[in-house]
KOLBA-256810 format. One record per residue (C-alpha): residue in one letter; x, y, z. Coordinates in pm, whole numbers, plus 50000, padded with zeros to 5 digits. Layout:
<sites>
AXYZ;...
</sites>
This chain:
<sites>
M118184523741255;S118344507740871;L118694532840626;A115434526140352;S116364515740022;A116304540439711;A114314511939516;S111604529439259;D108444505939400;L105954526739673;S103024501939580;D103464485439982;L102994528340060;R099834533440067;D099564561040318;Y101864583640097;A100024573839766;F100434604539543;A100914618039168;W104074633439170;A105324666038962;L108894664839021;V110584699038953;D113444716938932;V114184752938786;E117644772438688;T117004804638772;S118644845038674;G118994847539038;L117314840639411;V114194870939345;P111054854239202;R108934890539100;R112484902138915;D114494875638805;R113474845538535;V113744807638477;L116404797738280;S116094759338263;V113284740338369;A112944701038411;V110014681538510;V109914645738598;T106414627238730;L105364597738862;D102424577138985;A101664566939328;D103574539439275;G106814552639253;E106574549338862;Q107874574238639;T105584582638345;G106874615638206;E109474637938123;F110344674037980;S113094697838005;T114454726437824;L116444754137834;L114174786737828;N115594822937691;P114974845637913;G114874880037733;C117924892138017;D121064886638171;P121534849038277;G123314860838603;P125734837738804;V126844819438495;H129574799638768;V126834789038977;H124574771938647;G126704773238375;L124064786638139;T125724815937907;A123684839137710;E125084822137393;R123774788937512;L120254805237576;R119984819937297;G117414805137027;A115714785337349;P111604789137328;A110074817037580;F108844804137879;E105174809337766;Q105814789137446;V106244756737660;A103774768437973;G101164750937852;R103234723137839;I104804719238175;G101484729538275;A099814700438136;L102634679638336;L102204697238657;E098084693238680;G096594671438927;R100244666139080;V101934672939409;L104404695439302;V107694681939454;A111224700339447;H114574706539714;H113704740339853;A110444738339703;Q108864773639760;F111904784839550;D110794768639254;Y107014774339320;D107244811439334;F109574810739052;L107124787138837;A103804811239004;H105844843238860;E106254827538506;F103164817438510;T101664849238527;R104154865838309;A102524837938047;R098824852838166;L097924812638258;R097334795038561;L099804778938736;P098084740838819;V099464731439136;A096954725939427;R099844712839680;R103564710239672;L105934688439891;C109594700639949;T112274672940030;L114204694040208;A111304699340517;L110704663640433;N114014652640516;R114144678340840;R111454659440984;V112794625040931;D116544636241031;P118804617040851;P122694614341004;T123734634840754;D126234666740805;D123544688840615;L120614686340387;K121494694640074;L120004674039762;G123594660439689;T123994652840042;L121424630740063;A121634617139717;A125164603339893;H123354593140188;Y120334572039983;G122244560839726;V121244579239444;P123654587639155;Q124514624239073;L126124631438737;K125534666338695;A124494692338974;H122704719338886;D121784705938584;A118084709638590;L116884675738446;D120124656438628;D118854671538964;T115404663238880;R115994624538875;V118264633539112;L115224644639324;A113114611639237;G115554588639354;V115854614139701;L111834614239700;R111314578739695;A113974568839990;S112674598440199;L109004586540168;R110384548840282;E112134566740624;A108974589840664;A106904554740664;Q109594535940945;L109104564741161;D104894568041055;L105294609140960;P102934630140815;L103794642640494;P104974683940515;L102064688040205;V101614728440168;A098534742639981;C099304767739719;P099004795539742;P099634803640118;R096644821740307;Q096644854540327;D095364886740530;A093754916840427;Q093804934340798;F098074930240685;A097694940040319;P101434952240275;K101244989740214;P103865007939890;P107855009240073;K109495034440198;T113325039940168;P114845038040521;C116205066640665;A120215068440676;F120135085741015;R119935073341399;N116975085441572;P117895118841802;G114775118041992;R111565141342028;L111525178141885;T112195204342182;A110115233942217;G111545256541957;G113835236041870;P115315224341499;L114005191641333;V116975171341318;Q118025144141036;G116375107941172;M113765121341409;K110585100641323;V107685122141219;A104025110341161;V101225131441042;T097465126941096;G094025143941009;D093465166940713;T096535188140590;R096595219940338;T099405199840125;A099025168539983;R100115139640260;A102245124440006;D104545156739950;L104755163640297;V105875128240349;L107885129340085;R109895169540167;G109945151540519;A112015120740366;R114105141140151;A115435160640432;G116575131940588;L113285123640862;N112035095740907;M108395091640795;M106485073741018;G102605058640984;S102295051141293;V103395060741676;S105455048741974;R107175061642242;H110235065242004;T108245093341780;S109515126441751;A106695144141688;L103715145741531;V101655168241291;T098555175841270;N096375206041216;D093275193541477;S095425192441781;A091735178041939;A092275150641684;D090755121341815;S092105093341526;A094865066041671;K097925084441624;A096345116941786;R095335097242100;R098715074442118;A100915109142075;H098735119042391;A099155093242618;E102845089742518;G103455127142595;V104825130142178;P104975165742114;V102355179141859;I103335211341607;D100695220441308;E101675215240917;S102585253940917;A104935249841245;F105845216341009;L106935231240692;R108665261940858;L111385241241024;L111645216540707;G113505253440597;D116385245940848;V116615207540939;R119975197441107;P122405176941042;G122125136941201;T124335111041274;A123905082641041;H123665048041116;E127145030541138;R128384993641196;A131175002941465;A133714981941482;A133124958141764;P135614962142087;V138014936342217;P137724931442548;A140904932842746;P141754896542906;G139964890143191;A137474922643119;A133634920343189;P131604919942859;A130144946542718;P126494955842813;E124274939442574;P121714959142361;A118384969042480;T115984938842389;G113334965842158;L110364942342281;P107004958642244;A105424976742497;V104304955642729;P105244935443049;T108384916242912;S110904895043139;R114174894243011;A116494859643058;P119984862943147;E123204855542899;P123664816143005;E127294808943176;P130504798342999;E131144756542921;P134044749943095;G136904759342916;E135094781942728;A134814823442679;A131064834742715;G128904845642414;A131684815642242;P131174812941866;V128404783041744;G131314767341526;R134074771741775;K135554740541896;R134304731542241;S135284721742555;A135584685142536;K134564676142853;P131074661142854;R128224687342991;G125674657943126;P125284624043101;L122454634742831;T125334648542591;G124554641342241;R120974627742304;R117764634042195;V115084625742415;L111294625142312;V108654629542587;L104954618642605;G102214620842796;G102354641043146;T100604668543200;H102184702143022;P103744712243317;E105334679343426;A106164676443049;V108034715143080;A109434699243375;A110834667143170;R111914682742865;T113634711843093;R115454680143300;V116564667543000;V118434701142843;G119654706043218;L121594670243137;G122824679342828;G120794664042564;A118274682142334;A114444680542357;A112614661342060;I108894671542014;N108474648641726;L109624612641696;S112354612841391;A115554595041312;G117514613441517;V115784609541831;T117894580942067;D115734580442377;V112024582042524;V110464591142873;V107054581142913;L104794599743144;D101864592243336;G099054590942993;G102184583242770;R101514545042746;T097964556442481;D100224577642242;R099994568741903;R103564571041854;L104724546542130;P104044512341914;R106464524341641;I108684534641887;T108674501942014;A108844487241681;L111584507941637;L113614491941959;L114014524342097;P115474527442458;V112164537142668;H112294552743011;D109644561543279;A109994595443466;A112804582343767;W115214577643517;L115464616843418;V116814616443833;A120384601143684;P119974588043392;V122054558343280;V122994552042911;T124004523142750;D123754527342379;T126274553842294;S125114556341979;G123744593942035;T127154605242117;A128964588241821;G126334593341532;E128264606641174;R127274644441250;A128294669741476;A125434676941790;A123534711341769;H124014735542009;V121324728742290;L120174771342378;P118234771342719;R116284798742698;G117194831342711;G120464813942632;V123124834242331;V125244827342083;D127394844041846;L127034840741487;P129814838741193;L130384871241045;P129064873040674;K132054879140465;G130204891540125;R126984892139995;G124714862239866;A122654835839934;E125334816040106;H125394842540345;R121794837940501;W121264824340829;T117864808140929;V115864803641234;T113414770141167;A110334767441389;S107954735841419;W105614717441639;A103534691141760;Q102664673041401;Q099594662941569;T098524699741654;A095374713341524;C095834747241542;E096924770941279;I100294790441356;D102224813141212;V105614824041228;V106404859441110;A109724884441178;F110514922141241;V112894938641146;L113604964641390;D115244995941484;E117365011341715;D114365018741912;G112764984341883;Q110504996141577;V109774988041196;S111175014240984;F108515005940768;D105554982340743;E106894956840494;D109844953740740;F106724928840890;V107174896140750;F104614872640741;Y102544845840542;G100634874440345;A103894897040252;P106824870040321;E109614889040194;N110444923940263;P111134952840011;G114984940640011;G114894902540032;T116734905040345;V114634886440553;R112384857240391;L109364836540519;L109694801340363;S106134776940472;D108084744940447;G104824722840588;P101474725040850;T104124726841159;E107394738741039;Q108814771540897;T111544789440840;V112954824240882;S115974835540673;V117764863140701;D120854877340472;L123554894240733;A125714908140493;T122594927240306;L120704941940627;P120694978340591;P123164993740894;S119695012841057;A118504972541122;R119584966541448;K117554933841553;V115364912541353;V112664890741596;V111524859341541;A107794855841674;A104884827441618;A101224836641665;I098154811241710;D095534819041495;G092474815841648;S091414809941983;P093994780342175;A096954789842330;F100424780742288;G099834755042642;E097414728142422;V099974734642138;G102924730542404;A106534730342285;L107744744641965;H111364734941857;I114214760841701;A116914754941479;S119274777541366;G122204776241156;P123904791840797;G121644787440487;T118614762740490;S120294732840401;A122914735340629;A122724711940926;A121674732841245;L124564743341460;A121934759441761;Q118654747941881;A116104753242181;T113134739442275;L110304765342418;D107624752642623;A107004775942914;A103794792142734;T100504780342879;T098104805542806;E099844831642532;R098494832542215;T101864848642075;M105774841442166;L108754852242081;L111194829441976;A114284840541916;E116284877741809;I119384879141572;Y120904913741673;R124064932841631;R126534930241885;G129474961341728;Q130314940941374;S128994908741512;W125534895741501;R123994872241800;L121264848341819;R118964848242202;A116594819742196;V113614841842354;G110304818042495;Q109044848942588;G105044846142542;Y101764871742567;D098574862742559;H097214891642311;G097354880441922;L099464893041657;G097534922341534;A098454940541901;L101904922241863;A102854936641558;R101074972941666;G103744966141975;Y106544971141704;G105064999641517;V103324980941240;V100714996741116;V097434970941127;D094034974441011;D091274969841225;
</sites>
């Protein structure tokens, strides 16, 4: 497939004819609600790709400038620069009526939104386009998707990285080239509405401090409270509810807003109460005590066991691996796939980045195969066969697709004329019985193919060695671009009982970041979303992060088809592990992946477990208080 030209003329790309406002900000940190913009640049393009305006300025944030070694903006350089509110009007005029474009567009959009809010002004942006998400769809043959890497690939000169104006000029060249590649593949643009929609039933509650102690189990009759016990309160109390919760938390108890099978005790003055907490406590056999007993027991809370990051055991040569931790799934029927067998010449659970055996895994190793047509079970079987032969199963057309398999009905797929024009090899179903590959371009590309995980497959993740965004691990979920219904990707941060420590450890479109900022949801486009996890700064109580998807409305995943997950270190890095999950039929929610601790290490599991219930029931199963 030919590379795109970086020429500025886009007049022949009428399907992508938008007025653009390309933006780059340098900031004092990574958290928009806390940190400030230090410099901003805006370059405007018309629908033909011609530049129509340009503006850039340093800004005085009124605070410490943060990582000077990254952006080079010292307090001395920023002294005398205007405050954001002094230039907000000019920036707003450049953005008005245009699609905001940035690399990591949600980052730039969120920072601008907070700055405009502080200035008591409206950010005039209705839609945004992320060039990272666009190139994730294009899938160019690069080692990663960083702006500098894409600039080199597309032949765009870069003079000074982390300079807002130069980065924006580079972004303009990358956008033009990316649009030409997208047009060649006939890809829809991943435009995102701003701001994202929200749902009141999942409105976050004020956060609490995570408990520092492990749950010792249930309160015994006549026994003491122990630090780490999970305690819930329901009904009227003589002491203010907030004071009861505060006193319990200060004593080292884990004061919960909901009841589950892991709750140690429920405090209520009405043993016959008919609240949801009381009904669940009776159903689960959770001990019930009254307020007086609770206050008395608070006077002698016994020491608990603190959460620790235990050192990972090193097995003796030839020894069997230690048992896996419990899955911690909601209290609904589940199934668990076994760990995959090690590949030839490789130990089980080998790290993703470790050099693997040179022996091919199958005839489709290094190939990415797109399946068209067929019934849902037929398409599932074909994609499963692709993975079994060592290949990767694609769900959308991209520059990385090497082969196309056409099942019954696939000849009417709207992508087939484009596939024919691109001269991609097209096969019938019989090819998957014993595929013969004559074109070796899929195995001799410029980058290493991501490790393909089967459903239930597990890999070790590189252990982070410090703090910061560079130690984030991401899971990106994508689905067919012609999908009509909306799909929401969510994440749950779970403790050793498979429950959230507090409601804000449920990360979703209405609350896209947990309080510590360790887990974030990035809305990359209508058919792709990313969960970013900072493994270095997750608290010791967090044993697992579960990434799930839920359909908004009545459709099921059988109508959507396959979901693809790709995982790697950081949002711009090339994926090091991937999986295609497409066994669901009637299910409306699906567990996609788990990132979980094993000693000092972290592991990623491709799950693919679906449920017929909706997102609310899934959240309740993990201990989230969800309003009906």
